[in-house]
N, C-alpha and C positions, 0 to 999 in steps of 0.2 A: 403625580407618579406614585405608584405603590412603593412600599419599602423594597430596596434593592434585593434581588434574589441572590446575587453573589457579590460579596465585597472583594476588593483587590486581593486581600489575604486568602479568601476562599478560592479565587481564580488561580492564584499561585499554587495553592495546595492541590488543585486539580491538574494543573499543567505540568508541574515538576515530575510527578510519577510518569506522566505520558511521555515526557522528554526522555526520561531514563529508559522507558520501554522501547521507544523508537531507536534510541542509541544502542541498546542491546541488540536489536535486530540488525542494525548496520554493522556492529562489531562482530557478530557471528558470521554475517556475510563476508566480511573481510577475512576472518579466520578461516572460513571455508576456502576462500580464494587463495590465501597464502599457503595453506596446507596442501591443497590440490595442485598448486603450482609446482610443487616438488615432484609431481608425477609427470609433468610435461605440458606443453602448450596445447596439445590435442585434448588433454583432460580439461584444461581451463575452458577451451572453446566448447566442448561437449556439455559441461556443467552449465556454462553461461547461456547456451542456447535453450536448454531445458528449463532453466530458471525463467527465461522469458516466456516460454510456453506455460509453465506453471503459474506465472504471474497473471495470465489471462484468467485462469480458473480461480486464483486466490482473490482477484478483485470481485468476482461474483459473490464469494463468501463475505467479503468486506462490504459490498453494496447491500446485501441482505441484512447484515448486522447494522449498517447505517440506517436502513429503513426501520428496523426494530428500535434502534436507539432514539430516532426522531419521534416515532409514535409514542414510545414509552415515556420519553422526556416531556412530551406535550401533555400526556395524561397526568404525570406527576405535577407539572406546573398548574394543571387545573384541579389538583387535589382529588383525582379519581384513582385511588390506589388499587382497587379491585380490577379495573380495566387495565391498569399498568401491569399487574401480575399476569393477566390474561394475554396481553400482547407479548410479554416475555416468554410465556409458555409456547405460544404459537410460533414465535421466532425460532425457538430451539427445535420444534418439530420440523419446520421447513428446512432448517439447517442440516438436520440428519439426512433427510431425503436427498437434498442437493449434493451433499458431500459424498454419499454412496453412488449417486449417478455419475459424478465426475470421476470417481475412482474407477468405476467399471469402464467408462469411455476410454480412459488413458491406458488401462491394462489391455484392453482388447485391440485398440487401434494405435498402439505406441509407435510402431515403425511408420505406419501410414501418416500419422500426424507430423512426425519429424520430416518426412519427405515432402509433405504438403507445404509446410511453412518454410523449410530451409533448403529444399531442393537437393542438388547433388553435392553434399558435403563429403569431406574425406572419410574413407572407411574407418579410420582410427577414431575420428571424432564421432561418427555415427555409433560405433560400439560403446564408447563412453557415455554418449547421450542416452542410449537405450537402457543401460544399467541404471543410470541415475533416475530416469523418468519412471521406470517400472517400480522402483523401490519407493520413491517419494509419492507416487500415486496412492500407495497404501495409507499415507498419512492424511489424505484429504478430508475424510470424515472427522478426524481428530482436530485438525486446524480450523475446520469450519465450526465445530462446537466451541473451541477456545474463543474464536471471534465473537460468537453469540454470547458466551459468558462474560467476556470483557465488555461488550456493549451494554449488557444488563447493569453491570456495576458502574460504568461511565454515566448511565442515564441518571443515576442519583448523585453524581458528582464524586463518586468514590473510585478514583483511578489507582489507588494504592494496591488494591487486591490484584488487578491484572498485572501491575508492575512486579509484584512479588512472585506471581506465578510465572511471568515471563522471565524473571531472573533465574528461577529454577530450571525452566525449559531450556534457556540458552546455556546455562552452566552444564547441563547434561549434554547438550549438542556439542559444545566446544571440547569438553572432556572426552566425549565419545570420538570426536574427530581425531584428537591427539592420539588416542589409543588405537583406533582402527587404521589410521593412515600412517602415522609415524612409527608405531610399535608393531602392529600386525601386518602392515604393508598391504592393506586391502584395496588400495587405489580409489577409484571413483566410488565404489560401494562403501568405502569407509567414510565418505561424506554423507551418503544417503541414509544409511542405517541409523546413525545417531539422530538424524532429523526425524525419522519415523518414531523412534523410541521417545524422544523428548516431547513431540507433539501429543503422543498418546498419554503420557504422564500429565501434561498440562491440561488436556481436555478433561480427564477424570477429576483432577483436583479442582478446577474452576467450576465444574458442574456440581461437585459436592459442596463447595463454598456458596454457590448461588442458591442452593436448596435449604440453607439454614434459615429458620423462621424468625430468628431474633434480629431482624434488620428491616429497614424501610421497604425494600423491594426484594422478594424472594421468589424462587422458582418452585412451583408446586405441580405435582403430577396431574391434578385435575385441570390445570390450565393448558396442558399440552394436548389433551384429547378429551372429547371428540374434536374434530376439525371445526374451527370457527371461521367460516368463509368471510364474514364481514371484517373480522380482525385481520385475517390474512390479506384481505384486499387493501386494508389501510396500510399495512406494512409494504405490500408490493407496489402500491401507488408511489411510494417514496423509493423503494428498492429497485424496481424495474428500470425507471429512467436512469438512476445512478449506475445500475449494472450495465445498461446499454452504453452509456457514456464511457464508463471505465473499461468495459470490454473492447469497445471500438478503439479506445486509446491504446490498450495493450496489443490488440491486433495490429494496429498501426506500427507499434514498436517491433512486432514480429516481422512485418513486411519490410521495414527499413533495415532490420538486422540481416534479413535474407539478401538485401541489396549489398550490404557491407560484406557478407560472406562471399560474394562474387570476387572480391579483391584479395582473398586468401586468409590464412590463419593469423598473420601479423595484425591485420586490421580488425579481425574478429576478437582477438585477444586484447588488443588495446581498448576496443570498445567495451569489453567485459570488465576490465580493470577500472577504466574511467567511470563506468556506471556505478561500481561499488564505491569508489572514492567520492563521487559526487553525492552519494547518499548522506555523507557526513554534513554537507552544507544545508540539507533540507530537513534534518532531524527535528529541529525546533518548529519549523513550519508545519510539518506533519502533525506534531503534537498539538499545535494551535488549532489546526483544522478539526481534530477530534474533539477538542474542548469546545470549539464553536458549535458543534452539533448539540452538545448538552446545554450550554448556557442560553443560546438563542432558542433552542427547542423549548426549554422551560419558560422562557419569556413569551413565546408564541402561545404556549398552553395557558399561560396566565392572562393572555389578551393584552399584553403591554408592548405596544409598538416602540415606544420610546426606549425601553430597556433593551429590546432586540437590536435597535439601531446603535445604542450606546455600546453594547458588548461587541457588536460586529466591528465598529470603528476601533475599539480598544485593542481587540485581539489582532487585527490586521496591523495596527501601529506597532504593537509589541513584536510582531513577526518581522517587520522590516528592520527594527532596531537590532534584534538578536541575530537574525540571519545575516545582516550586514557584517557584524563582528565575526561570526563563525566562518563565512565564506572568504573573508580577507585572510583569516588564519589558514584556511585550506590553500589559498593561492601562495602564501608565504612558505608553507611547509610541504608543498606538493612533492618535491623530490624525496623527502623523508618517507612519505606515505608509499610512493612507488617503490622505494628501496626495500619495502617489506616483502615484495613479490620476487620469487626466485625464477630462474630460467627464462627471463624475458630478454629478447634481443634488443640491441640499441635502437633499432627502428621502432620497435613496439614501445619502448620507454619514451622516446621523443613524441610519438603520436599520442600516447596516453597523457603526457604533460600538456600538450596543446588542447586536447579535449576537456581536461579538467579546468584549465584556465577559461575556456569559453563558457562552460557551465557555471562556474563559481562567479565569474564577473557579471554575467547577465542575470543570474539568480538574485543578486543583491537588489536589482532594480525591478524585476518582473515577477518573481515566483510567488510572493505572498498574495498579490492581487489576482494571480492566475489560478491559484489552488487553495489558498486559505479562505479568501472572500466568498467563493461560490458555496462553501459549506454553510455559510449564513443563509444563503438563498435556499439551499436544500432544506435546512431546518425550519424555514418559513413556508415550506410546501411549494416553492417556486422551482420544482425539479425539472419540468419540461424545458424551461428556458436554458438552464445549465446543460441539459442533455444535448439540445440542438446546437448550442454554441460549441460544446466540447467536440461533438462528432464532426460538425462542419469544419471547424478549425483544424482538426486532426487530419481529415481527408485532404483538405486543400493544401495545407502547409507541410505537415509531417510526411504524408505519403506522396502527394504530387510534387511537392517541393524537393523531397529527398530523391525522387526518381530523376528530376531534372539536374539537381546539383551533384548527387552522388554518382548516378549511372551515366546520364547523358554528357555531363561535363567532366566526369572522371575524377571528382574530388574525393570520392570514397567516404570514410567515416566523418571527415570534417564537413562535407556537404550535408550529411544527415543532421549533424548537430547545429549547423546554421539554420536548417529548416525547422528544427525544434525551437530555436529562439524566435523565429518568425511566428510560430504557433503561439508562443507565450505572448507576444505583442498583440496578436488578434484577441486572445482571451482577455487580456487586461482592458482593451478598449471596450469590449462588450460588457464585462462584469462591472467595471467602474461606472459606465453609463447607466446600467440597470440599478445599481445601488444608489447612485445620486438621484435618480428619478423617483425612488420610493415605490416603484411598481412591485418590487419583490415582496412587499408586505401586504399586497392586495388580496392574497389568498388566506390570510389569517381568519 
C-alpha cells in the first residue's frame, strides 16, 4: 500500500469544519422557523412548502458540485494539477449557467409551480409561499456559486475556508432575520431577503478566495472558458446521475408533502417543524458524506483500492458512532426543541414529537449506510448504481408507500414517515451488498 493519503488527524481536520458548516445550516433553518412562527402557522406552512421546492433546485447545484469535487479530487490524487484547475474552472462556468436558468424558471412560473406540486393550499399559505419563492429565487445563482467554491476547497481537503464563509453567510442571515421580522415586522419577506443578501455575499467572497494563486488549487479565468466539452463531460458523468437521484428524491418529498397537505395546516406545520429538528441528528452524517467524496476520490485518483476501502469503512463507522450519540440526545431533549417554536397548537406539538422520535430512532440504525456509504461509491465512479437504487427505492417506498399509508389508510404524516423508514431499509440492503462485493471499485 502507498503511504496513507489522509491520517486520522487530517481526517478530523477535514471533518470538523464540515460538521460546523452543516450545523450552521441547520441552526439557521431553525432560527428561520422560530422567527417566522411568530407570524403564524400559515407563514410556517408557506415557507416550509417553498423550502421543499427550493431543495429540489438546490440538490441540482449540490450534485453538480459533487461531480466537480469528485473529478478534481481524482486529478489531485493522480498529481495532475493543471487538469484539476481546468475542472474547477469548468465547474464554475456550468454553475453560473444553471443558477441563472433555475432563477428564471422560478420567477416566471412561481404560482404555477406551487399549484403543480401542492395543489389547492389555503389562500393565506399561497400568498406567503409566493413572496418567499420569488425572493429566494433571486439567490439561486449565488448559492450555486458558493457550492462550487466550497467543492473546490474540499477537493484539496481544505474545509476551513467554506466553514468560515458559511459562518459569515449564516450570521448575516440570522441577524437579518431578527431585524426584518422582529424589528421591521416584514413577515415572510423578512425571512427571504436576508437569505438573498447572505448568499450573495458568500458567493462573492468564496470566489475571490478560490482565485488566489498562492494555494494548491486555484480558480483561474483561462480555465473557465472556452468551454472544454471533455472536462464538462467528466463532471457531468458524475453530476448527472447524482442530480437525477437527488432530484427524484426531492420530487418524492414534494409529492408526499402534497399528500400531507390534504390533511390540513396542523399536519403540514408539524411535518415542517419535525423536518427542521431532524436535521440536527444528521449533521455529522452529512459532513461525513462530504468528506467521503474527497478522501475516496483522491484514493481512486491515486489508483489505491485498499485506501479507498479503508476510508469508506472508517467514515461509515465514525458516522454510526457519532450519529448514535446525537440522535439519542435529540430524543431526550425533543420537547425543549419544540418549545422554541411559537404559536403551535397542542395537536401540532404532539405530532411533531412523534415524527421526531421516529426519525431519530431509526436514523441511529439506518442513516449512515443509506446516505454516507453511497458517497464512497460515487467517488469511485459507481454513480449509475447509486442512482438507480435511489430512484427505485424512493418511487416504491417513499411515493407509493406514502400514498398507501398516508392517503389510503388515512395515517397522514405518520404514514409518510414510516414509508421513509422503509426506503432507508431498502437502501441499506443494496448499498451494503454492493460495498461488500467490491464491485463499486471496478470502475477505477
